[in-house]
C-alpha positions in Angstrom: -24.4 78.6 61.2 -23.4 77.6 64.9 -23.5 80.4 67.2 -20.6 81.3 69.6 -21.3 80.3 73.1 -22.0 83.3 75.2 -18.6 84.4 77.7 -19.6 84.7 81.0 -17.8 86.9 83.2 -15.0 85.4 85.6 -15.0 85.4 89.0 -11.9 84.5 91.5 -13.1 83.8 95.0 -10.2 83.5 97.2 -10.9 81.8 100.4 -14.0 79.1 101.1 -15.2 80.3 104.3 -18.6 81.9 105.6 -18.8 84.8 103.1 -16.4 83.3 100.8 -18.5 80.2 99.8 -21.4 82.0 99.4 -20.4 83.9 97.0 -19.1 81.2 94.7 -22.2 79.6 95.1 -24.9 82.5 94.3 -22.8 83.4 91.3 -22.4 80.0 90.3 -25.5 79.8 87.5 -24.1 83.7 85.7 -20.4 83.8 86.3 -17.6 81.5 85.5 -16.7 81.1 88.9 -13.3 79.9 90.6 -13.1 79.4 94.6 -9.4 78.9 95.4 -8.8 77.5 98.9 -6.2 75.2 100.1 -8.6 72.8 102.5 -10.6 70.4 101.1 -13.5 70.9 103.0 -15.2 74.2 104.5 -15.7 73.8 108.2 -18.2 75.0 110.3 -16.0 76.4 113.1 -19.2 77.5 114.8 -19.5 74.2 115.8 -15.4 73.1 116.5 -15.8 73.2 120.4 -18.9 70.5 120.4 -16.6 68.8 117.9 -13.9 68.6 120.4 -15.9 67.2 123.4 -18.0 65.0 120.9 -16.5 64.0 117.9 -19.4 62.4 116.5 -20.1 65.9 115.3 -16.9 66.1 113.1 -18.7 64.5 110.1 -21.2 67.3 110.3 -19.2 70.1 110.4 -16.4 69.3 107.5 -18.4 70.1 103.9 -16.4 69.1 100.8 -16.0 72.3 98.5 -16.6 69.2 95.6 -20.0 69.6 96.5 -20.5 73.5 96.3 -20.4 74.4 92.5 -22.4 73.1 89.9 -20.7 75.1 86.7 -17.7 76.6 88.4 -14.5 75.3 89.6 -13.1 74.4 92.9 -9.3 74.9 93.4 -7.3 73.2 96.0 -4.2 75.9 96.2 -3.7 78.9 97.9 -2.9 82.6 96.9 0.8 83.6 97.1 0.6 87.1 95.8 -2.3 89.5 94.4 -1.6 92.8 93.0 -4.9 94.6 91.7 -7.0 91.5 90.0 -3.7 89.3 88.8 -3.0 86.7 91.2 -0.4 84.0 91.7 -1.3 80.5 93.3 1.4 78.3 95.2 0.8 75.9 92.3 2.1 78.3 90.0 -1.0 79.2 88.1 -1.8 83.0 87.3 -5.5 84.2 87.6 -7.0 87.2 86.3 -10.3 87.7 86.7 -12.8 89.8 85.6 -14.0 90.1 89.5 -11.6 89.4 92.2 -13.2 88.2 95.9 -10.9 88.6 99.0 -12.3 86.1 101.4 -9.2 84.6 103.4 -10.4 85.2 106.5 -8.3 85.0 109.7 -6.1 82.2 111.4 -7.3 81.3 115.0 -5.7 78.6 117.2 -6.7 74.9 117.0 -9.4 73.5 117.3 -11.7 76.6 116.7 -9.9 76.3 113.7 -8.2 73.8 111.7 -4.7 74.2 110.2 -4.6 71.2 108.2 -5.7 71.6 104.7 -6.6 67.5 104.2 -10.1 66.5 105.9 -8.9 63.3 107.6 -5.9 64.8 108.8 -8.0 67.5 110.6 -10.6 65.1 111.7 -7.7 62.9 113.5 -5.9 65.7 114.9 -9.3 66.9 116.3 -9.9 63.1 118.2 -6.3 63.2 119.5 -7.3 66.4 121.2 -10.7 65.2 122.5 -8.5 61.9 124.0 -6.1 64.5 125.7 -9.2 66.5 127.0 -11.0 63.2 128.1 -8.1 61.8 130.1 -7.4 65.4 132.1 -8.9 66.4 135.4 -7.7 70.1 135.2 -8.5 72.4 132.0 -6.8 75.7 131.6 -8.5 77.8 129.4 -6.9 81.1 128.5 -9.1 83.9 126.9 -12.3 84.5 128.4 -13.9 86.1 125.1 -16.8 84.0 123.2 -14.3 81.0 122.6 -12.8 80.2 126.1 -16.6 80.9 127.2 -18.2 78.5 124.9 -15.6 75.3 125.4 -15.7 76.3 129.2 -19.7 75.5 128.6 -19.0 72.5 126.1 -16.4 70.9 128.6 -18.5 70.7 131.6 -21.7 69.6 129.5 -20.0 66.6 128.8 -17.3 66.4 131.6 -18.7 67.9 134.7 -16.5 66.8 136.9 -13.5 68.3 135.4 -12.0 71.2 136.9 -11.9 74.2 134.5 -10.3 77.4 134.8 -11.0 80.3 132.5 -7.9 83.2 132.9 -8.1 86.6 131.4 -6.0 89.6 131.7 -9.2 91.7 131.4 -11.5 92.2 134.4 -14.6 91.1 133.1 -15.7 88.3 130.9 -16.8 88.9 127.2 -15.1 92.1 125.7 -16.7 94.3 123.1 -19.8 96.2 122.7 -22.1 94.4 125.0 -24.3 95.1 128.0 -23.2 94.4 131.3 -26.2 92.6 132.5 -25.2 89.7 129.3 -21.9 89.5 131.2 -23.6 89.1 134.6 -25.9 86.2 133.4 -23.1 84.3 131.6 -21.2 84.5 135.1 -23.8 83.3 136.9 -24.2 80.6 134.6 -20.6 79.6 134.8 -20.3 79.5 138.6 -23.0 77.3 138.5 -21.4 74.8 136.0 -18.0 75.0 138.4 -16.0 77.4 136.4 -13.6 79.0 138.2 -12.6 82.7 137.0 -9.2 84.4 136.8 -9.6 87.7 135.8 -8.0 91.1 136.0 -4.3 90.1 136.0 -1.9 89.4 133.2 0.2 85.6 133.1 3.7 86.0 133.5 4.1 83.8 130.4 1.9 81.4 128.3 2.4 78.1 128.8 5.7 76.5 127.4 4.0 73.0 126.4 1.9 72.6 122.8 -2.0 73.7 123.5 -4.6 70.8 122.9 -2.3 68.1 124.3 -1.9 66.2 127.4 1.1 67.8 129.2 1.2 69.4 132.6 1.1 73.1 132.7 2.0 75.4 135.5 2.0 79.3 135.2 1.5 82.4 137.3 -0.3 85.8 137.0 1.7 88.9 137.5 -0.6 88.9 141.0 1.4 85.9 141.8 -1.5 83.5 141.3 -0.6 79.8 140.4 -2.5 77.7 137.5 -2.1 74.3 137.2 -3.9 72.0 134.5 -3.4 68.8 133.0 -4.2 70.6 129.4 -4.5 74.0 128.1 -6.4 75.6 125.0 -5.7 78.9 123.4 -9.0 80.9 123.1 -7.6 83.8 121.7 -5.5 85.5 118.9 -7.3 85.8 115.6 -4.9 87.2 112.8 -6.0 88.1 109.4 -4.7 86.2 106.0 -3.7 89.3 104.2 0.0 88.3 103.6 -0.7 87.5 100.0 -1.7 91.2 99.6 0.8 93.0 97.3 1.5 96.5 95.4 -1.6 98.4 95.4 -4.0 95.7 97.3 -1.2 96.0 100.5 -1.6 99.7 100.5 -5.3 99.2 101.3 -4.4 97.2 104.7 -5.3 99.3 107.7 -3.0 99.4 111.3 -4.9 95.9 112.4 -4.4 94.3 109.0 -7.7 94.2 107.6 -8.6 95.6 103.8 -10.4 98.7 103.7 -13.4 98.6 101.9 -16.1 101.0 100.8 -19.8 100.7 101.6 -20.3 98.4 98.4 -17.4 96.2 99.8 -15.3 97.1 97.3 -11.2 97.2 98.2 -9.9 100.9 98.5 -8.7 102.4 94.9 -10.3 99.4 93.1 -13.6 99.3 91.2 -13.8 95.2 90.7 -11.8 93.9 93.7 -14.0 93.5 96.6 -13.2 91.9 100.5 -15.3 90.5 103.0 -15.2 89.0 106.3 -12.7 89.2 108.6 -10.4 90.3 106.6 -12.4 93.3 105.8 -12.9 96.3 108.0 -16.5 96.1 106.9 -17.7 95.1 110.4 -17.0 93.4 113.5 -15.4 89.6 112.9 -18.4 87.2 113.5 -19.6 84.4 110.9 -22.8 85.8 110.8 -21.8 89.1 109.0 -19.9 87.4 106.9 -22.3 85.4 105.6 -24.2 88.9 105.1 -21.6 90.3 103.5 -21.3 87.3 100.8 -25.0 87.3 100.0 -24.7 90.9 99.3 -22.0 91.2 97.8 -23.1 88.4 95.6 -26.3 90.3 94.5 -24.4 93.1 93.6 -22.1 91.3 91.5 -24.9 89.5 89.8 -26.7 93.1 89.0 -23.6 94.3 87.5 -23.2 91.0 85.5 -26.6 90.8 84.4 -27.5 95.0 84.3 -30.4 94.0 86.3 -30.8 95.8 90.0 -29.0 98.4 91.4 -26.0 97.5 93.7 -26.7 97.9 97.5 -24.7 99.4 100.1 -23.5 96.8 103.2 -24.9 98.5 106.5 -22.9 97.2 109.4 -25.1 95.0 111.7 -26.6 96.1 115.1 -24.9 94.7 118.2 -25.8 90.9 118.3 -24.4 87.7 120.1 -25.3 84.3 121.4 -23.2 82.5 123.6 -24.3 78.8 124.2 -22.7 77.1 127.5 -23.2 73.6 126.0 -26.8 72.8 124.4 -28.6 73.6 127.0 -27.5 77.0 128.4 -25.7 80.5 127.5 -27.2 83.7 127.2 -27.5 86.6 124.3 -28.1 89.8 122.9 -30.2 90.2 120.0 -31.2 93.3 118.0 -34.5 94.5 118.2 -35.1 93.0 121.8 -34.9 94.9 125.1 -32.5 93.2 127.5 -30.9 90.0 127.0 -32.1 86.5 126.1 -31.5 83.3 128.7 -30.1 79.7 128.3 -33.7 78.7 126.4 -33.7 81.1 123.6 -29.3 80.6 123.2 -30.2 76.6 123.1 -33.1 76.7 120.6 -31.3 79.0 118.1 -27.8 77.7 118.6 -27.0 75.7 121.1 -28.6 72.4 120.8 -27.8 72.1 116.5 -24.9 74.6 116.3 -26.6 75.6 113.2 -24.9 72.7 111.2 -28.2 72.3 109.3 -27.9 76.1 108.0 -24.3 76.0 107.4 -24.5 72.4 105.0 -27.7 73.5 103.1 -25.2 75.4 100.1 -23.3 71.9 99.7 -25.7 70.0 97.9 -24.5 70.1 94.3 -23.4 67.4 92.1 -20.7 69.1 89.6 -20.7 67.8 86.3 
């Protein structure tokens, strides 16, 4: 008599970003895992700006989903409707897993995040943007948050002779729960690099030409300052990818379009639907926080599936940020440390390697 195979609980993860791919990988040995993402590869977008100025980094930041799972499956598809644990994909396929994880993240202007689902097409677009940037003398960056600051540093590290202008309506750089000491240090380094800051006045309008293309730009602020450039980049505007949520899941959305979750990352009103990363209201939008939520959720689901251990609650992370300004510059604010860390620490932890080896560590599987 042949024993029947033990049926493993099914887990569907929508989105293979920093949180989603960790959940899928860490449950691959105990659950029937399906990872759904429209792209061929996970993009380590922490290093996207580095790849823009140095395209040889491109092969390090695109990590194929086909190498992630041994037992589970990756579907190159996207969710168009999800209500409870029933998911309809663009292909028409319907999935009804035991556990559903929403991890579709946010959209963000190119090239910080890629719009092209095909790896080669995405790489080609970055190379084209690199050539456009290389030929420009004056560069305009709109948005003085972490993305704008990092891009300014990357450009100056590789093309020190370019004139870079960083514009924002806010009166200072780096909005958020950070100390003024950090802003002052970053401003000092930007000044030393020759980056021009235009802060405290709104733009009358955004440039009427496509960003990341070699096209002259001429706009003005409401105070009358004229801004001209040969190319511009949009460094603001994250939008949660939650448009596919319907029914009871749509009711869990807050005013920002994020999914309300409890301390166990369960979606409001659902026992077996979870949301992590940028689409959830669990924490601030950072890749590291999404990864931490993915690890915790995977451990909790493992405890539920195996009956071993108890689920743990997610605790919001303390204020932390590292802003590289090129491979050797930057500053940060780390938990447990008084004051800020300077360029040496920023370079050692993040700036030189952009965490590419850590990102690639899970993508070493050879699926059967």
